[in-house]
C-alpha positions, 0 to 999 in steps of 0.5 A: 442633665444640666439643661433639666436643672437649669429649666427647673431653676428658671421655672421656680423663678418664674413661678415666684413672679405669679400672683395667685388670686385671693379667695375673695377674688375667686368667689367674686369671679365665680358669682359673676360667671354664675350670674352671666350664665343664668342671664344668658340661659334665661334669654335663650329660653325666652327666645326658644319659647317665642320661636316655638310659639311662632312655628307652632302658630304658623303650622296650625294656621 
């Protein structure tokens, strides 16, 4: 039981050292992630479109 109490006390001390992000930081990170995902999705869609055009053109010819 002593080990459990010591673990809980140590955990509380460590938790006090944690710096949690503010709402503004979370919002900025969320916006950055959405933008990066949108750019990568658009790039992959463009590559997919080009590759499908190349493949369909080579099959027709």
